[in-house]
C-alpha positions as CSV (number, residue, x, y, z in Angstrom):
1,V,-119.5,67.2,100.6
2,Q,-123.1,67.7,99.8
3,L,-126.2,65.8,100.5
4,Q,-129.3,67.0,98.7
5,A,-132.7,65.6,99.8
6,S,-135.8,65.8,97.6
7,G,-139.1,64.2,97.1
8,G,-141.2,65.5,99.9
9,G,-144.8,66.7,99.4
10,L,-148.4,66.4,100.5
11,V,-150.0,63.0,100.5
12,Q,-153.1,61.5,101.9
13,A,-153.0,58.9,104.7
14,G,-152.3,55.5,103.1
15,G,-150.4,57.0,100.2
16,S,-146.8,56.7,99.2
17,L,-143.8,59.0,98.6
18,R,-140.2,58.3,97.6
19,L,-137.5,60.5,99.0
20,S,-134.1,60.8,97.4
21,C,-130.7,62.0,98.7
22,A,-128.1,62.8,96.1
23,A,-124.6,62.6,97.5
24,S,-121.6,64.5,96.0
25,G,-118.1,65.6,96.9
26,R,-116.7,62.3,98.0
27,T,-117.2,58.6,97.8
28,F,-119.3,57.0,100.5
29,G,-118.2,53.4,100.1
30,R,-117.2,53.1,103.8
31,H,-120.1,55.1,105.1
32,V,-123.5,54.5,106.6
33,M,-126.3,56.6,105.1
34,G,-129.4,57.4,107.0
35,W,-132.7,59.2,107.2
36,F,-133.9,61.3,110.2
37,R,-137.1,63.2,110.7
38,Q,-138.3,66.1,112.8
39,A,-142.0,66.6,113.5
40,P,-143.3,70.1,114.6
41,G,-142.5,70.7,118.2
42,K,-140.5,67.4,118.5
43,E,-136.8,66.5,118.5
44,R,-135.2,65.0,115.5
45,E,-135.4,61.2,115.4
46,F,-133.7,58.4,113.6
47,V,-135.7,56.7,110.9
48,A,-133.5,54.3,109.0
49,Q,-130.0,53.6,107.8
50,I,-128.1,51.5,105.3
51,T,-124.5,50.7,104.7
52,W,-123.5,52.1,101.4
53,S,-121.5,49.2,100.2
54,G,-123.1,46.2,101.8
55,G,-126.8,47.2,102.0
56,S,-127.3,46.2,105.6
57,T,-130.4,48.1,106.8
58,Y,-131.9,49.1,110.1
59,Y,-135.3,50.8,110.8
60,V,-137.0,52.3,113.8
61,D,-139.9,50.2,114.9
62,A,-142.5,52.9,113.8
63,V,-141.6,52.5,110.1
64,K,-140.7,48.8,109.9
65,G,-142.7,47.1,107.1
66,R,-143.8,50.4,105.6
67,F,-140.5,52.2,104.7
68,T,-137.6,50.8,102.6
69,I,-134.2,52.4,102.4
70,S,-131.9,51.7,99.4
71,T,-128.9,53.0,97.6
72,D,-128.2,53.4,93.9
73,N,-124.4,53.3,93.9
74,A,-124.1,54.2,90.2
75,K,-126.0,57.4,90.8
76,N,-124.5,58.1,94.3
77,T,-128.1,58.4,95.5
78,M,-130.0,57.0,98.5
79,H,-133.8,56.5,98.5
80,L,-136.5,56.1,101.1
81,Q,-139.6,54.5,99.8
82,M,-142.5,55.3,102.2
83,N,-145.7,53.4,101.9
84,S,-148.9,53.3,104.0
85,L,-148.1,56.7,105.2
86,K,-149.8,57.9,108.4
87,P,-150.4,61.5,109.7
88,E,-147.8,60.8,112.4
89,D,-145.2,60.5,109.6
90,T,-145.6,64.2,109.0
91,A,-142.2,65.8,109.5
92,V,-139.2,67.3,107.8
93,Y,-137.0,64.5,106.6
94,Y,-133.2,64.8,106.6
95,C,-130.6,62.6,105.0
96,A,-127.3,62.1,106.7
97,A,-124.0,60.1,106.5
98,R,-121.4,58.8,108.9
99,A,-118.3,56.8,108.6
100,L,-118.5,53.1,109.4
101,G,-117.6,52.5,113.1
102,I,-118.2,56.1,114.0
103,A,-121.4,57.1,115.9
104,T,-121.5,60.7,114.9
105,W,-123.4,61.7,111.8
106,H,-121.0,64.1,110.1
107,Y,-122.8,65.0,107.0
108,W,-126.3,66.4,106.7
109,G,-128.6,67.4,103.9
110,Q,-131.2,70.1,104.0
111,G,-134.7,68.8,104.9
112,T,-137.6,67.9,102.7
113,L,-141.1,68.3,104.1
114,V,-143.5,65.4,104.1
115,T,-147.1,66.2,105.1
116,V,-149.6,63.4,105.5
117,S,-153.2,64.4,105.7
118,S,-155.9,62.3,107.4
């Protein structure tokens, strides 16, 4: 199983970026897909999640109204559209997956760095 994150980069505050996570090696129809981030000197934190099949979403308060998580089932890809970016959004972003009903995130992708300049 592989999760490949991409789309990070440098953007000015107020700008937008779209992260992608390409999934391969299995089907994720009964999984929850998620994004986490880790800022310099801080612990990794949850950002957002979506059920692969049903599209039910959940966001951490800090990104509600600015970030949108989605899946493209035909391409086995998940996206995180990030708008109105703030310097505090600067972090390495990771995609992950877990089985429905299971709390542990079993699958992780490598990170992609997002840097928001003020």
